[in-house]
C-alpha positions in Angstrom: -30.1 -1.9 -20.4 -32.2 -5.1 -21.0 -34.0 -6.3 -17.9 -32.6 -9.9 -17.1 -34.8 -13.0 -16.6 -34.9 -13.6 -12.8 -34.8 -17.1 -11.4 -34.7 -18.8 -8.0 -32.8 -22.0 -7.3 -33.3 -23.9 -4.1 -29.9 -25.3 -2.8 -28.9 -27.0 0.4 -29.4 -24.4 3.1 -30.3 -21.5 0.9 -32.3 -20.1 -2.0 -30.3 -18.5 -4.7 -31.4 -15.4 -6.7 -30.0 -15.5 -10.2 -30.3 -13.4 -13.4 -30.0 -14.6 -17.1 -29.2 -12.4 -20.1 -28.6 -13.3 -23.7 -28.3 -16.6 -25.6 -25.5 -19.0 -26.5 -22.7 -20.7 -24.5 -23.0 -20.1 -20.8 -20.8 -17.6 -18.9 -21.2 -17.7 -15.1 -20.3 -14.5 -13.2 -19.5 -15.0 -9.5 -19.4 -11.7 -7.6 -17.1 -11.0 -4.7 -17.7 -9.2 -1.4 -21.1 -7.6 -1.2 -23.8 -6.4 -3.6 -24.3 -9.7 -5.4 -25.4 -9.9 -9.0 -25.7 -6.2 -9.2 -21.9 -6.0 -9.2 -21.9 -7.0 -12.8 -24.8 -4.8 -14.0 -22.5 -2.5 -15.9 -20.9 -5.3 -18.0 -23.4 -8.1 -18.2 -25.4 -6.7 -21.1 -22.3 -6.3 -23.3 -21.1 -9.8 -22.4 -24.5 -11.2 -23.3 -24.2 -10.0 -26.9 -22.9 -13.5 -28.0 -23.5 -15.8 -25.0 -25.9 -16.6 -22.1 -24.7 -14.6 -19.1 -25.7 -15.7 -15.6 -25.0 -13.6 -12.5 -26.3 -14.4 -9.0 -26.3 -13.4 -5.4 -24.2 -15.9 -3.5 -25.8 -17.6 -0.6 -26.5 -15.2 2.4 -26.0 -12.0 0.2 -28.6 -9.6 -1.0 -31.6 -11.7 -2.3 -30.2 -15.2 -1.6 -31.3 -15.9 1.9 -29.9 -18.6 4.2 -32.1 -21.0 6.1 -29.8 -20.5 9.1 -28.4 -17.0 9.0 -25.7 -18.0 11.6 -24.3 -20.9 9.5 -20.6 -20.8 8.9 -19.6 -20.3 5.2 -17.2 -22.4 3.3 -15.8 -22.1 -0.2 -16.7 -25.7 -1.1 -20.4 -25.0 -0.3 -20.4 -21.9 -2.4 -18.7 -23.7 -5.3 -21.4 -26.3 -5.1 -24.0 -23.7 -5.5 -22.2 -22.4 -8.7 -22.2 -26.0 -9.9 -26.0 -26.3 -9.3 -26.5 -23.3 -11.5 -24.3 -24.8 -14.2 -26.2 -28.1 -14.0 -29.5 -26.2 -14.3 -28.6 -23.8 -17.1 -26.0 -25.7 -19.1 -26.5 -29.4 -18.3 -24.9 -30.6 -21.5 -21.9 -28.4 -21.9 -19.1 -26.9 -19.8 -19.3 -23.2 -19.1 -16.9 -20.2 -18.9 -16.6 -18.6 -15.5 -15.4 -15.3 -14.2 -15.1 -14.4 -10.5 -13.9 -11.4 -8.6 -12.4 -11.3 -5.1 -14.1 -13.9 -3.0 -16.0 -15.1 -6.1 -12.6 -15.7 -7.8 -11.9 -18.1 -4.9 -15.1 -20.0 -5.6 -14.1 -20.1 -9.3 -10.7 -21.6 -8.5 -12.3 -24.3 -6.3 -14.9 -25.1 -9.0 -12.2 -25.5 -11.7 -10.0 -27.7 -9.4 -12.9 -30.0 -8.4 -15.1 -30.1 -11.4 -13.0 -29.4 -14.5 -15.5 -31.4 -16.6 -18.0 -28.5 -16.1 -15.6 -25.6 -16.6 -14.1 -24.6 -19.9 -12.2 -21.5 -18.8 -11.9 -19.4 -15.7 -10.9 -15.7 -15.2 -10.0 -15.1 -11.5 -9.6 -11.4 -10.6 -7.7 -10.9 -7.4 -8.7 -13.9 -5.4 -7.4 -13.2 -1.7 -6.0 -16.7 -1.2 -3.6 -15.6 1.6 -2.5 -19.1 2.3 -0.4 -19.3 -0.8 1.8 -16.5 0.5 5.1 -17.0 2.3 3.9 -14.5 5.0 0.5 -16.1 5.5 0.9 -16.2 9.2 1.0 -12.5 9.4 -2.3 -12.3 7.5 -4.0 -15.0 9.7 -3.1 -12.8 12.7 -4.7 -9.8 10.9 -7.9 -11.7 10.2 -8.1 -12.8 13.8 -7.8 -9.1 14.9 -10.6 -8.3 12.5 -13.0 -10.9 14.0 -12.0 -9.8 17.5 -12.7 -6.2 16.7 -16.0 -7.1 15.2 -17.1 -8.9 18.3 -15.9 -6.2 20.7 -16.5 -3.0 18.8 -18.8 -3.6 15.8 -18.8 -3.5 12.1 -17.1 -0.3 11.1 -14.1 -0.5 13.4 -13.6 -4.0 12.2 -13.9 -2.9 8.6 -11.2 -0.3 9.3 -8.8 -3.0 10.7 -9.5 -5.1 7.7 -8.9 -2.3 5.2 -5.6 -1.5 6.9 -4.6 -5.1 6.6 -5.2 -5.1 2.8 -3.1 -2.1 2.1 0.5 -2.4 1.0 3.0 -2.3 4.0 3.8 1.3 5.0 0.9 2.7 2.9 -1.0 5.7 4.4 -4.5 5.1 5.6 -7.3 6.4 3.4 -10.1 8.5 4.7 -12.7 5.9 3.7 -11.7 2.3 4.4 -12.8 -0.2 1.8 -13.0 -4.0 1.9 -12.7 -6.2 -1.1 -15.7 -5.5 -3.5 -17.4 -3.7 -0.6 -16.6 0.0 -0.5 -18.0 1.9 2.4 -20.8 4.2 1.2 -19.6 7.8 1.8 -23.1 9.1 2.2 -26.7 8.0 2.2 -28.1 7.1 -1.2 -30.6 10.0 -1.3 -27.9 12.5 -0.3 -25.5 11.2 -2.9 -28.0 11.9 -5.7 -27.9 8.4 -7.0 -30.4 6.8 -9.4 -32.9 4.5 -7.7 -31.1 1.5 -9.2 -27.7 2.7 -7.9 -29.2 3.6 -4.6 -30.6 0.1 -4.2 -27.3 -1.4 -5.0 -25.6 0.8 -2.4 -28.2 -0.2 0.2 -27.7 -3.9 -0.5 -23.9 -3.5 -0.3 -24.1 -2.0 3.1 -26.8 -4.5 4.3 -24.4 -7.3 3.2 -21.4 -6.1 5.1 -22.0 -7.6 8.5 -22.4 -11.1 6.8 -19.5 -10.5 4.5 -17.1 -9.5 7.2 -18.3 -11.9 9.9 -19.0 -15.0 7.8 -17.4 -14.9 4.3 -14.0 -13.3 5.1 -13.0 -15.8 7.9 -14.1 -18.8 5.9 -12.8 -17.8 2.5 -9.5 -16.2 3.4 -8.5 -19.4 5.3 -9.0 -21.5 2.2 -5.9 -23.1 0.6 -6.2 -23.7 -3.1 -5.0 -27.0 -4.6 -2.0 -25.6 -6.4 -1.0 -28.9 -7.9 -4.4 -29.5 -9.3 -4.6 -25.9 -10.7 -1.2 -26.2 -12.3 -2.5 -29.3 -14.2 -5.4 -27.2 -15.4 -3.5 -23.9 -15.9 -4.3 -23.8 -19.6 -7.9 -23.0 -18.7 -7.1 -20.4 -16.0 -6.4 -16.8 -16.2 -5.2 -15.0 -13.0 -5.6 -11.2 -12.9 -5.2 -8.1 -10.8 -5.9 -4.4 -11.0 -3.3 -2.1 -12.5 -3.9 0.3 -9.6 -3.8 -2.3 -6.8 -0.2 -3.5 -6.9 1.0 -4.3 -3.4 -2.4 -4.7 -2.0 -3.1 -8.1 -0.4 -5.6 -9.6 -2.9 -3.3 -8.5 -5.8 -0.3 -10.0 -4.2 -2.2 -13.3 -3.7 -3.2 -13.5 -7.3 0.2 -12.5 -8.7 2.0 -15.0 -6.4 -0.3 -17.8 -7.4 0.2 -17.1 -11.1 4.0 -17.3 -10.5 3.7 -20.6 -8.7 1.6 -21.9 -11.5 3.9 -20.6 -14.2 1.2 -18.7 -15.9 0.8 -15.1 -17.2 -0.6 -12.6 -14.8 -3.1 -10.2 -16.5 -3.7 -6.6 -15.3 -7.1 -5.1 -15.5 -7.9 -1.4 -15.5 -8.5 0.1 -12.0 -7.8 -1.5 -8.7 -9.5 -4.3 -6.7 -12.9 -2.8 -7.6 -12.1 -2.0 -11.2 -15.3 -3.8 -12.2 -17.2 -0.9 -10.6 -14.8 2.0 -11.4 -13.8 1.1 -15.0 -16.8 -1.0 -16.2 -16.3 -0.5 -20.0 -12.6 -1.2 -20.0 -13.0 -4.1 -17.5 -15.8 -5.7 -19.5 -13.9 -5.4 -22.8 -10.8 -7.1 -21.4 -12.9 -9.8 -19.7 -14.6 -10.6 -23.1 -11.2 -11.0 -24.8 -9.9 -13.3 -22.1 -12.9 -15.4 -22.1 -12.8 -15.9 -25.8 -9.2 -17.1 -25.6 
């Protein structure tokens, strides 16, 4: 694995940590949930074989600190951060963009608002619940998550959130998981992880309060501009995991693809297929970005 070139970019209200690999046309990878740029560590080198690949920690996550840690988070501000990276690293040419989970919501907004800077987008399971006919039920679930967070703390709220993401009638799992933010089953040292993997787990768990308390309420209340996306649908690939059918983020992506009249592509694994099936996930992502 080739060490990336590390950069820091000052944006309004935050300083972004970003990583650059390879040479050629720009591909911007927008992570979801927690963990930041490290989410793409297992695929970034392969994707950089014929292009410049940029991954980053979104504002407030991992190594991208906020000026005000209590500031509310909005999709438009995060999309502007992505645009700043494009302007810095590919000022003369539009880029290709891939996003997962909450990062896929950012990618959708970037495409809708700045199509001049975006050549193609792959959006994997964006949890845009406002497109669903039963959106009111999910708003109520998200309100319960925030209420539980305030009254009982992080892990009870994460359990409520995980339950709300499962298909109706699905049995609870022993270890609740949030989008792109699986609960660590044991401490990194006890799990026998490499130092790199242990650091990733530690960052993931450290990010969870911010993700659940700030990102989830702001992002899952976002309503995409469906008419605008329909006009740009030839540049957009909506995708979901083969193993996550019926789960809330998968339902959102599939329903949006149906509304736009576009193909819905299935990636290996579930919502976190990027982590569980990195080789297959990266190979399919490369093919879709080349289309």
